[in-house]
N, C-alpha and C positions, 0 to 999 in steps of 0.2 A: 475227699477232704471233708470234713465235717466233724462235728464233735459228738455226735450222737452215740450210740452204743456204749460208750464208756462213761459218758456223762451227758448232761443235757447239751453239752456242747462238743460232742465227739466228732472228730474229723478224720476220716480214714484216708485222707490224701492231702493233708496240709503240711507245708514246711513252716518252720518258724525261723525268722531271721533275728540276728542279734545286733541291734543297732549300736552297741557300744564299740563294735569293731569297725564301723564305718560312720562317716559323718552324716550320711543320708542313705535311705533305702534305694533299691534299684527303681528306675522309672516304671510306673505301671498305672493304669487307669483305675485300678481298684485298690481297696485298702490292703495293706500288706501285713501279714502276721508279724508281730514284733519279736519273733525269736529265730528267724531263719539264719541270721548271721551269727557266727561263732563269736562270743564275747571275748575281748582281750583278757578281761579280768577272770574269765572262766578258767584260765590256765593257772591262776594263782593257787598256791597251796593253802589248805585249811587245816588247822590243828585238830586232831581227833582225840577223844578221851577213851575210846574203845574201838574194837574191831567191828562193831555194829554199824552198818551203813546208815542207819537212821540217826546215828550220833555224829555223822560227818557234816561239817558246815557247808553252807551254800550262800547264794546271793540272789537278789532280784534284779529286774531290768532297770531299776533306778539306782543300782549300786549299793543298796543296803545289804549287809551281811547278816547271816544267821549262824548260830553255833550248832544248830542241828535241824533236821527236818521237823522234829516234834515242835521246836520253837516256832518255825515258820508256819506250820499248820495251826498252831494255837492262835497266831496273829490273824491268819486268813479266814479261818472258819470257826474259831473259838473252840470251847470244849463242851460238847453236848448242846450247842446252839444251832438248832435246825434252821432257824430263820437266817442266820448268817451263812450257813452252808448253802441254803436254797438260793441266796443272793449270788454266791460265788458261781453257781451253775447258770443262773439267769444272765449274769453279766457275760459269761463266756458265750452263750448262744447269741446274745445281742451283738457281740463283736462280729461274729460270722454272718449275721443277718445283714451287716453292712458291707460284706465282701461280694464282689462281682461273681456271678454264677458261671464261671468259665474255668478252663484248665489253668490259665495264667492266674486267675483270681484265687483259686483254692490252693495253688502252689506259691502264693505270696510273691508273684511277679517272676517266678522261676519256671514258667511253663516249659522251657526248653529242656528241663531235666526229666521230663516225662518218659522219654524213650529209654534212658539209662535206668531209671527206676523200674520200669516194667520189665526190661531185660533181666536185671538182677533178680527180681521177684520170680520170674518165670523159670530161670535156672534152678533156683532154690525149690520152687514148688514141684518141678518135675522130678528132682531127686527124691523128695519126700513121698511123692505119689508112687514112685517105683518101689520104694522100700516099705511104705506103710500100708498101701492099699493093694489088695489082691490083683495080680497081673497089671499093676500100675493103673488100676481103675478101668481097664478094658472090660467091656460087657457088664459094667455095673451102672446103676442109676446113681450118679453122684450129685450131692447137694452142698452148696457153700453159703456161708453168711458173710456179707461184706459189712463190717462194722465201721461206722463213721463214713459211710459211702459217698457222701457229698453228691456231686453231679454224676456219679456212676463211672468215674474215670478208670478205676481198677477193674470193676466188673466188665466194662466194655472192652478194655484192652487186654485183659488177662483171664479173669475167672470164667466168663461165659464161654470161652473156648475149651475149657477143661471140665466144666461141670454142666450137668443137664439142667439143673435149676440153681439160680442164685437169688437169695433174698437180700434186700438192701435195708440197712438200718441207718437212719439219719435224722437228727432232731431239727435241722433247719429246713422248713417247708419249701422255700424257694429252690433250694438245692435238689430236693427230692423231686420236685416238679420237672426240673431240667433233666434229671436222671431218667425219668419216664420218657421224655421226648428223645433223649440220646439213645435209649435202648429199644425204642419202638421198632426200629428197622434193623436191629442187630440180632444175630443169632438165628435160631430156627425153631421148629416145633420141638426138637429134641435138646436144644440148648437155648435157654431163655431166662430172662429175669422174671421171677414169679411174684414175690411179695415185696411191697415197699412200706416199711414201717417208719412212721414219723414219731419216733419215741427216743428219749434220751437213753444213753447207754446204761446209766446207773439205775434206770427204772425198767429195763427190758429183761424179760425172761423168755428165752427161746423155747421152742417146742421140744419135748423129750426125744432124744435119739433121732433127730432129724438131719443133722449135719455131719458130713465127712470132714469138712474143714471150716473153721471159724477164723476169718482173716481180720486182724486188728491192726490198722496202720495209721499213724499220725493222728491219733485221736485219744489214746489212753492217757495222755498227759493232762487231760481235762478232769480226770477223776481223782478224788482224794485217795489216800492209801487204803482207807477202810472200804470205800466203794469199789476200788480196784479189786480187792480181794473178794468182796461180796459178788461182784459180777462174774468172776471166773468160777467161783464156787457154784453159782447158779448154772453157768454155761457148761460145766463139766458133764452134767447129766444130759446135755443136748447133743453130745457127740455120739456117733455110731461106733461100734467096736472098730478099733484101728484108726479112728479119727484123731485129728490133732488141731492145735491152735497154731497160727502164725502171728507173731507180734513183730511189727517192723516200726522202729521208732528212732528218733534223734537221741544221741547220748551226750551227757555232760562228761567232761574229763574226770571230774571228781564231785562227789556230793550231788548238788542239784542246782538248777537255775530256774527261778520263778519269773514268769512273764506277767507283769502287772496289767498289761493291756488286754490280752486275750484270755487271761486267767487259766494258764496252763503251767505245767511243771515239766522241765526236761530233766530226767533222772540219769544217774550214772549206771554203768553196767552192774556193779555190786548192789546198788539200790534195787534195780529190777530183779536181780536174782534173789534178793531177800524177800521181795513181794511174791515172786513165783513160789518160793519155798512155803510161804504162809498160805498160799493157795493149794498146796499139796500137789503141785505139778512137777513133772520130770522134764529136765532139759534134754531134748533128743539131738538137736543139731543147731549150730549157730553159723552165721556167715556175715561178713561185713559187706555193705553195699559199696560198689566201686563206681567210678566215673562221675562223681558229683563235684561241683566247684569246691575248691579248698576253703572258701570263706564260710561254708555251711558247717553245721554240726555234723559230726560223724553219724552214720546211720547203720544200725545193726538189725539183723533178722534173727528171731528166735523161733524154733519149732518146739512145741511143748506138748507132752502127752499126759494122760491120766494114768495110764499103766506104766509100769517099769519097762523101759525098752529091753527087748529080749536079746539083742545082739550088739556087738561093737560096730559102729559105723565105719565103713571102709574109707580110708583116707591115705593120701600119699605121704602125709606127715607121720613120723614115728612118735610124735608126742601123744599124750593122752588127752589133749585139749578138746577134741571133738568126740570122745567116746560118750555114748549114752550113759547117763548117770543121774543119780539124785543130786539136785542142786546143792552145792556146798557153800 
């Protein structure tokens, strides 16, 4: 959970609740992210003037509607106004600095979904490692980057078991301090957390060809569209041959939902694919997260590569939906 890596407020393990769907958030001793609940109004239809996802309307957590993402970003960060954009990121980090540094805190009071989340991620990761990394990673020194790592929830429960080294990127210092404590007794000499970067996602440049996997979960919503693209363009050169990105995020049914409290945006699937295309990335495989409460946003996992996937992904389905392809 955290906001770092993708923005000064990246969070690789946060949920966002949507308080328009409930009169009150779930009981918790810590601050709860304002977008975890699926908004009732999020299901409303918005008229579009073109097929461009950026031209599809959306709304914010106060019920205000926007005709397009461009209109929303103009209001939030202005046009060429670095001061206003800096404040956007600063406010996002400030929000998470007020959240309890615990699993329940970073998951917005939904700590009980941790097991389902990790299980879904592990099945997805194992499939990718078998296909993308030689011998499924056996006898290789594998390195991962956990973006928006928060308190190290994903590193501790998943990544450190599959990678020899895991670097954590998190802009909230108190979360990173807890991550160090949580990971101090986890792993071994050959499977360990190596580096802890207290840097915002939008400002971070990974080391060249260091990583086999860059894991971005529940944090990229804090980045503006331009910073989203800029981050992945920088990070592409940090992957080893055969390496890949995993992006795991909440999905809006259509357009986008802007959270005014934690300064994040929940994008739709077409919106994400448009941005991935701008990054020059190829969609290798997608999968929906199962087992989460129905009141939450849908969650989707994307595996993305720099190279054009060389083969068709095997699937029981006869459809073409999961075939490796350039994002359309």
